[in-house]
C-alpha positions as CSV (number, residue, x, y, z in Angstrom):
1,M,-114.2,4.1,226.8
2,A,-117.3,2.9,229.0
3,G,-116.6,0.3,231.6
4,G,-118.7,-2.5,230.1
5,E,-117.1,-1.5,226.7
6,R,-113.7,-1.6,228.2
7,Q,-114.3,-5.1,229.9
8,E,-115.3,-6.8,226.4
9,T,-112.2,-5.2,224.9
10,V,-110.0,-6.7,227.6
11,E,-111.6,-9.9,227.2
12,A,-111.0,-10.0,223.6
13,W,-107.3,-9.0,223.7
14,L,-106.9,-11.8,226.4
15,A,-108.8,-14.4,224.2
16,K,-106.4,-13.3,221.3
17,Q,-103.1,-13.6,223.6
18,A,-104.6,-16.9,224.4
19,L,-104.8,-17.9,220.9
20,L,-101.5,-17.0,219.9
21,E,-99.9,-18.8,223.2
22,L,-101.9,-21.7,221.7
23,C,-99.9,-21.5,218.3
24,H,-96.7,-21.3,220.3
25,A,-97.5,-24.2,222.5
26,Y,-98.2,-26.2,219.1
27,C,-94.6,-25.2,218.0
28,V,-93.1,-26.2,221.2
29,A,-94.8,-29.4,221.1
30,V,-93.4,-30.5,217.5
31,D,-90.1,-29.4,218.4
32,R,-89.7,-31.2,221.6
33,L,-91.8,-34.3,220.3
34,D,-94.1,-33.8,223.1
35,R,-96.9,-35.8,222.5
36,P,-99.1,-35.2,225.8
37,L,-98.8,-31.3,225.4
38,M,-99.7,-31.7,221.7
39,E,-102.7,-33.8,222.2
40,R,-104.0,-31.3,224.7
41,L,-104.3,-28.6,222.3
42,W,-106.6,-30.2,219.9
43,W,-110.5,-29.8,220.2
44,P,-111.7,-33.5,220.8
45,E,-113.3,-33.9,217.5
46,A,-110.8,-32.2,215.5
47,S,-109.4,-33.8,212.0
48,V,-106.3,-32.5,210.3
49,D,-105.3,-31.9,206.6
50,V,-101.8,-30.9,206.1
51,G,-100.9,-32.4,202.7
52,V,-98.7,-35.0,203.8
53,F,-101.4,-36.2,206.7
54,A,-105.4,-36.2,206.5
55,G,-107.1,-37.9,209.6
56,N,-107.9,-37.6,213.2
57,A,-106.2,-35.0,215.2
58,L,-104.9,-37.2,218.1
59,D,-103.5,-39.6,215.2
60,Y,-101.8,-36.7,213.6
61,A,-100.3,-35.8,217.2
62,A,-98.7,-39.3,217.4
63,A,-97.4,-39.0,214.2
64,I,-96.0,-35.6,214.4
65,T,-94.3,-36.3,217.7
66,A,-93.0,-39.9,217.2
67,P,-89.5,-40.1,218.0
68,N,-87.1,-40.0,214.9
69,D,-83.3,-41.1,215.0
70,A,-82.9,-39.3,211.8
71,L,-84.0,-36.0,212.9
72,R,-81.4,-33.7,214.8
73,R,-83.0,-30.3,214.9
74,S,-86.3,-28.7,214.3
75,F,-87.5,-25.2,214.6
76,H,-91.1,-24.1,214.0
77,L,-92.0,-20.1,214.1
78,V,-95.5,-18.8,213.7
79,A,-95.8,-15.2,213.0
80,N,-98.4,-12.8,211.5
81,A,-101.2,-13.9,213.8
82,L,-104.6,-12.3,213.0
83,F,-107.9,-13.4,215.0
84,A,-111.4,-12.3,215.3
85,V,-113.2,-13.2,218.5
86,E,-117.1,-13.4,218.9
87,G,-118.0,-14.7,221.8
88,D,-116.8,-18.6,222.6
89,E,-115.5,-19.0,219.0
90,A,-112.8,-17.4,217.2
91,R,-111.3,-17.4,213.4
92,G,-107.9,-16.4,212.1
93,Q,-104.9,-17.2,210.4
94,V,-101.1,-17.7,211.2
95,Y,-98.4,-18.2,209.1
96,V,-95.7,-20.7,209.9
97,L,-92.1,-21.2,209.2
98,A,-90.6,-24.7,209.5
99,S,-87.0,-25.7,209.7
100,S,-85.7,-29.2,210.3
101,T,-82.4,-30.9,209.9
102,M,-82.3,-34.7,208.8
103,V,-79.7,-37.0,208.5
104,E,-79.8,-38.5,204.9
105,E,-77.1,-40.8,203.8
106,G,-74.6,-39.7,206.4
107,E,-75.3,-36.0,205.6
108,E,-77.0,-33.6,207.7
109,V,-79.7,-31.7,205.3
110,E,-81.8,-28.8,206.2
111,T,-85.5,-28.2,205.0
112,L,-87.4,-25.0,204.9
113,V,-91.0,-25.3,204.5
114,G,-93.8,-22.3,205.2
115,G,-97.4,-21.8,205.1
116,R,-100.6,-20.4,206.2
117,Y,-103.2,-21.9,208.6
118,P,-106.7,-20.3,208.2
119,R,-108.8,-21.7,211.1
120,P,-111.6,-21.6,213.4
121,L,-111.0,-22.1,217.2
122,R,-113.4,-22.7,220.1
123,P,-112.8,-23.1,223.7
124,A,-113.0,-26.4,225.3
125,A,-113.2,-27.3,228.8
126,G,-112.1,-24.1,229.8
127,R,-109.4,-23.9,227.4
128,V,-108.8,-22.8,224.0
129,A,-108.3,-26.0,221.6
130,L,-107.3,-26.2,218.1
131,P,-110.4,-27.3,215.7
132,P,-109.6,-28.8,212.3
133,P,-106.9,-27.1,210.3
134,R,-106.2,-27.2,206.5
135,F,-102.5,-26.2,205.8
136,L,-101.9,-23.9,202.6
137,P,-98.3,-24.0,201.3
138,R,-97.0,-20.4,200.6
139,L,-93.2,-21.5,200.5
140,R,-91.6,-23.6,197.9
141,L,-90.0,-26.7,199.5
142,A,-86.3,-25.8,199.7
143,V,-83.8,-28.4,200.7
144,F,-80.2,-27.6,200.9
145,P,-77.3,-28.8,202.5
146,R,-76.9,-27.4,206.2
147,R,-74.1,-24.7,206.0
148,S,-73.3,-22.8,209.5
149,A,-76.2,-24.0,211.9
150,R,-74.9,-24.0,215.4
151,P,-75.6,-27.6,217.0
152,G,-78.6,-27.0,219.2
153,A,-79.6,-23.6,217.4
154,C,-82.6,-24.8,216.5
155,G,-83.7,-27.2,219.1
156,D,-81.3,-30.1,219.1
157,L,-83.3,-33.2,219.0
158,S,-80.8,-36.0,219.3
159,P,-82.3,-39.2,220.8
160,A,-80.5,-38.2,224.2
161,R,-82.6,-35.1,224.6
162,S,-85.8,-35.8,222.5
163,A,-89.0,-36.2,224.2
164,R,-87.6,-35.5,227.8
165,P,-90.3,-35.9,230.6
166,G,-91.1,-32.5,232.3
167,R,-90.2,-30.1,229.7
168,S,-94.0,-29.2,228.9
169,L,-95.1,-25.7,229.4
170,V,-98.5,-26.7,230.5
171,R,-99.6,-29.2,232.9
172,P,-102.6,-31.4,232.8
173,G,-105.3,-29.1,233.9
174,G,-104.1,-26.1,232.4
175,R,-101.8,-24.8,234.9
176,R,-98.6,-23.2,233.6
177,I,-95.0,-23.8,234.5
178,L,-91.8,-22.2,233.5
179,N,-88.7,-23.8,232.3
180,L,-86.0,-23.4,235.1
181,R,-83.9,-21.2,233.1
182,Q,-86.9,-18.7,232.4
183,R,-87.9,-18.8,236.4
184,G,-87.6,-15.3,238.1
185,A,-86.9,-13.8,234.4
186,I,-90.9,-13.1,233.9
187,M,-90.8,-9.1,234.5
188,A,-91.7,-5.9,233.2
189,S,-89.1,-5.1,230.3
190,D,-87.4,-1.9,229.5
191,N,-88.2,-2.6,225.7
192,F,-91.9,-2.1,226.1
193,S,-93.6,0.7,227.8
194,G,-97.2,2.3,227.4
195,P,-100.9,0.9,227.6
196,W,-101.3,-2.5,226.7
197,E,-104.3,-1.9,224.7
198,D,-101.9,0.5,222.1
199,R,-99.3,-2.2,222.2
200,L,-101.4,-4.9,221.0
201,A,-103.1,-3.0,218.5
202,I,-99.7,-1.9,217.0
203,R,-98.6,-5.6,217.2
204,E,-102.0,-6.3,214.9
205,L,-100.9,-3.3,212.4
206,L,-97.5,-5.0,212.2
207,D,-99.3,-8.5,211.5
208,T,-101.4,-6.8,209.0
209,Y,-98.4,-5.2,207.1
210,A,-97.0,-8.7,206.7
211,D,-100.2,-10.2,205.8
212,G,-100.5,-7.7,202.9
213,V,-97.2,-8.8,201.7
214,N,-97.8,-12.3,201.9
215,Q,-101.3,-12.1,200.1
216,R,-99.6,-9.4,197.5
217,D,-102.5,-7.2,198.6
218,A,-101.9,-3.6,198.1
219,V,-105.4,-2.5,199.8
220,I,-104.2,-4.7,203.0
221,W,-100.7,-3.4,202.9
222,G,-101.5,-0.1,202.2
223,S,-104.0,0.4,205.0
224,T,-101.3,0.4,207.4
225,W,-99.6,3.8,206.5
226,A,-100.5,7.2,207.4
227,E,-101.4,9.4,204.6
228,D,-98.1,11.6,205.1
229,A,-95.7,8.6,206.0
230,E,-92.4,8.0,204.9
231,W,-90.8,4.6,204.0
232,N,-86.7,4.5,204.0
233,L,-85.5,1.5,202.2
234,P,-81.7,2.2,201.4
235,V,-81.2,-1.1,199.8
236,V,-83.2,-0.8,196.9
237,P,-82.0,2.2,194.6
238,G,-84.8,4.9,194.2
239,M,-86.3,4.3,197.3
240,E,-84.0,5.7,199.9
241,S,-86.7,8.0,201.0
242,V,-90.2,7.6,199.5
243,R,-93.1,10.1,201.0
244,G,-96.7,9.9,201.0
245,R,-99.0,6.9,201.1
246,D,-99.9,6.8,197.7
247,N,-96.3,6.9,196.7
248,I,-95.1,4.5,199.1
249,V,-98.0,1.9,197.9
250,R,-97.0,2.6,194.2
251,A,-93.2,2.1,195.0
252,W,-94.1,-1.2,196.8
253,Q,-96.4,-2.4,194.1
254,E,-93.4,-1.9,191.5
255,A,-90.7,-3.7,193.6
256,M,-93.2,-6.6,194.3
257,A,-93.5,-7.0,190.3
258,L,-89.7,-8.2,190.6
259,F,-90.6,-10.9,192.9
260,P,-92.8,-13.9,191.5
261,F,-92.9,-15.2,195.2
262,A,-92.3,-13.3,198.6
263,F,-93.2,-14.1,202.1
264,M,-92.7,-12.2,205.1
265,A,-92.6,-13.0,209.0
266,T,-92.1,-10.4,211.6
267,S,-91.3,-10.0,215.1
268,I,-90.9,-6.8,217.7
269,G,-87.9,-6.3,220.0
270,S,-89.1,-3.1,221.4
271,L,-92.0,-0.8,221.5
272,H,-93.1,2.5,223.5
273,V,-96.1,4.2,223.5
274,E,-96.7,8.0,224.4
275,G,-100.0,9.3,223.9
276,E,-100.8,9.1,220.4
277,R,-97.1,8.5,219.3
278,A,-95.0,5.3,219.3
279,T,-91.6,4.1,218.6
280,M,-90.8,0.4,217.6
281,R,-88.0,-1.8,216.4
282,S,-89.0,-4.9,214.6
283,Y,-87.3,-7.6,213.0
284,T,-88.1,-9.3,209.3
285,A,-87.4,-12.6,207.9
286,E,-88.1,-12.9,204.3
287,V,-87.9,-15.5,201.7
288,A,-88.3,-14.2,197.9
289,V,-87.7,-15.6,194.5
290,L,-86.3,-13.3,191.8
291,Q,-87.5,-13.3,188.1
292,D,-84.3,-15.5,187.2
293,G,-85.4,-18.1,189.8
294,T,-82.8,-17.0,192.5
295,E,-84.0,-17.5,195.7
296,I,-82.9,-14.8,198.5
297,R,-83.5,-14.9,202.3
298,P,-83.0,-11.6,203.8
299,R,-83.3,-10.6,207.5
300,G,-83.7,-7.3,208.4
301,Q,-84.4,-4.4,211.0
302,Y,-87.1,-1.6,210.9
303,D,-86.8,1.4,213.0
304,D,-90.3,3.0,213.1
305,R,-92.5,5.8,214.2
306,L,-96.1,5.3,214.5
307,V,-98.9,7.8,214.9
308,K,-102.7,7.3,216.1
309,V,-105.0,8.6,213.7
310,D,-108.8,8.6,214.5
311,G,-108.1,5.8,217.0
312,R,-106.4,3.8,214.7
313,W,-102.6,3.0,214.8
314,L,-100.5,3.7,211.7
315,F,-96.9,3.8,210.4
316,A,-95.7,7.5,210.1
317,R,-92.0,6.2,209.0
318,R,-90.4,2.9,208.4
319,S,-86.3,2.9,208.1
320,F,-85.3,-0.5,207.0
321,R,-81.7,-1.8,207.8
322,P,-80.4,-5.1,206.4
323,L,-78.9,-7.7,209.2
324,H,-78.2,-10.5,207.1
325,G,-78.4,-12.0,203.4
326,E,-79.4,-10.1,200.2
């Protein structure tokens, strides 16, 4: 790769990382009721339409971070982020899962909702800021009594802890700070190794895989597999070992027909790249609805082998192991 081309690639990857961190900061601001941080994330002229709110972004920031004595816990997760960067502008999408615990008539009730943000983004005053989003629901709203959530497991927001000063991840002017418990812990991890370009490309491959599931798009999903790949899904009879991309896509389409609705979010636990081969451990959080209306929420682990073919990373083998849920 020539020097100029490599520099453009580096700048594009850094921009994508900044966009992802912007989305993470949004989640932090919501969960910690941090209005100053939330306000700094938005493009000055932005407006918001999330169904329950439509209006100016700063008004939204004030509303979404307002103290609420009934709110006990809040947890927001973004995943499957895909961005395209062109100069000073970017366009992309992220999926979000949000869980909150509210006190209603003396009982703690948990709400789960999710969706997809398709958005253009632009840098403002040397930083990336959120322009107008539109929230497209992708999950049914599910409300059910809290069962086994540990206090504080989703970010305890009791009045004594909410909106603490000094807990922001970003100070005015954009300089980052660390939570004291994290200070000194940011270092090279034994869980990740290999060229960063390959590791980021594999991250996008995993996000594309999940996007194919959420869009129910066999072309997108199938594009992540190598031609001679193998898919091991022991939890589904007949899919313990499916070989060949065409057979894998066919089996996936037959399986997806059993679920009127399915949603997947992913994360990476470890990734090691050696030349044109890589191994990865990743995790899935899914919500699906069966034909009879039953809702399931499986959590699982994939042990993956990947191969680089004509400059593109593809799955050579995916082996699934259930961790929790059906």
